[in-house]
C-alpha positions as CSV (number, residue, x, y, z in Angstrom):
1,X,-71.2,160.7,-145.2
2,X,-68.0,159.8,-147.0
3,X,-66.0,162.0,-144.6
4,X,-67.7,160.5,-141.6
5,X,-67.5,156.9,-142.7
6,X,-64.6,156.9,-145.1
7,X,-62.1,155.3,-142.8
8,X,-64.4,152.4,-142.1
9,X,-64.5,151.6,-145.8
10,X,-60.8,152.3,-146.6
11,X,-60.8,155.9,-147.6
12,X,-58.5,158.4,-146.1
13,X,-60.0,161.7,-144.9
14,X,-58.8,163.8,-147.8
15,X,-60.0,161.4,-150.5
16,X,-63.4,161.0,-148.8
17,X,-63.9,164.8,-148.7
18,X,-62.7,165.3,-152.3
19,X,-64.8,162.5,-153.6
20,X,-68.0,163.9,-152.0
21,X,-67.5,167.5,-153.0
22,X,-69.8,167.5,-156.0
23,X,-72.8,165.8,-154.3
24,X,-74.0,168.5,-151.9
25,X,-77.3,170.2,-152.7
26,X,-78.4,167.2,-154.7
27,X,-75.4,167.5,-157.0
28,X,-76.0,171.2,-156.9
29,X,-79.3,170.8,-158.7
30,X,-81.7,169.8,-156.0
31,X,-81.8,166.2,-157.0
32,X,-80.8,163.3,-154.8
33,X,-79.7,164.6,-151.4
34,X,-75.9,164.5,-150.9
35,X,-76.2,162.7,-147.6
36,X,-78.2,159.9,-149.4
37,X,-75.7,159.8,-152.3
38,X,-72.8,159.6,-149.9
39,X,-74.5,156.9,-147.8
40,X,-75.0,154.8,-150.9
41,X,-71.4,155.2,-151.9
42,X,-70.3,154.0,-148.4
43,X,-72.6,151.0,-148.7
44,X,-71.0,150.2,-152.1
45,X,-67.5,150.4,-150.6
46,X,-68.5,148.4,-147.5
47,X,-70.0,145.6,-149.6
48,X,-68.3,142.4,-150.4
49,X,-65.5,142.2,-152.9
50,X,-66.8,141.3,-156.3
51,X,-64.4,139.3,-158.4
52,X,-66.2,136.2,-159.9
53,X,-69.1,136.9,-157.5
54,X,-69.7,140.4,-158.7
55,X,-73.4,139.8,-159.5
56,X,-74.0,138.5,-156.0
57,X,-72.0,141.3,-154.4
58,X,-73.9,143.9,-156.5
59,X,-77.2,142.3,-155.5
60,X,-76.3,142.5,-151.8
61,X,-75.4,146.2,-152.0
62,X,-78.5,147.1,-154.1
63,X,-80.6,145.4,-151.4
64,X,-78.9,147.4,-148.6
65,X,-79.3,150.6,-150.8
66,X,-83.0,149.9,-151.2
67,X,-83.4,149.4,-147.5
68,X,-81.5,152.7,-146.8
69,X,-83.7,154.6,-149.2
70,X,-86.9,153.0,-147.7
71,X,-85.9,154.0,-144.2
72,X,-84.8,157.5,-145.2
73,X,-88.0,158.1,-147.1
74,X,-90.1,156.8,-144.2
75,X,-88.5,159.4,-142.0
76,X,-88.2,162.3,-144.4
77,X,-90.7,161.7,-147.1
78,X,-88.2,161.9,-150.0
79,X,-84.6,161.6,-151.0
80,X,-84.8,164.6,-153.3
81,X,-83.1,167.7,-152.0
82,X,-85.7,170.1,-153.4
83,X,-88.4,168.3,-151.5
84,X,-86.4,168.1,-148.3
85,X,-85.7,171.9,-148.2
86,X,-89.0,172.8,-149.7
87,X,-87.6,175.0,-152.5
88,X,-86.3,174.5,-156.0
89,X,-82.6,175.2,-155.4
90,X,-81.8,174.4,-159.0
91,X,-82.9,178.0,-159.8
92,X,-81.0,181.1,-158.8
93,X,-84.1,182.5,-157.1
94,X,-84.7,179.3,-155.2
95,X,-81.1,178.9,-154.1
96,X,-81.0,182.5,-153.0
97,X,-84.2,182.1,-151.0
98,X,-82.9,178.9,-149.3
99,X,-79.7,180.7,-148.3
100,X,-81.5,183.8,-147.1
101,X,-83.8,181.7,-144.9
102,X,-80.9,179.7,-143.6
103,X,-82.5,176.4,-144.7
104,X,-79.3,174.5,-145.3
105,X,-78.1,175.3,-141.8
106,X,-81.5,174.6,-140.3
107,X,-82.5,171.4,-142.2
108,X,-79.4,169.7,-143.5
109,X,-77.6,168.8,-140.2
110,X,-80.7,166.8,-139.1
111,X,-80.8,165.1,-142.5
112,X,-77.2,164.1,-142.2
113,X,-77.7,162.8,-138.7
114,X,-80.6,160.7,-139.9
115,X,-78.7,159.4,-142.9
116,X,-75.7,158.5,-140.6
117,X,-78.0,156.7,-138.1
118,X,-79.6,154.6,-140.9
119,X,-76.2,153.9,-142.5
120,X,-74.7,152.8,-139.2
121,X,-77.5,150.4,-138.7
122,X,-77.0,148.9,-142.1
123,X,-73.2,148.5,-141.9
């Protein structure tokens, strides 16, 4: 998400890629999907400048984040990577099985497309 939307929110390509590295695979533990995490970061960067109005700016971003999550969960059932791929990838056995079955290549591109669509609608 950061790589795809980074320029729209003031990030150069290299910074966007480097910033998002650690978020894939639900932070490598099967937790919140990296496409969701990246989308929420983009919403934060796209939000209004804070300054004296930081509380209001934060509220606006949190509202958009909640709407993103609502829409994503409505389409995918969860924002949790393990649920989305159907395996516990936080374990060596689960990660191995997901790789052997090609789940990341089969499932993740559609998840990223859906997250990008929702994010585009909210920006």
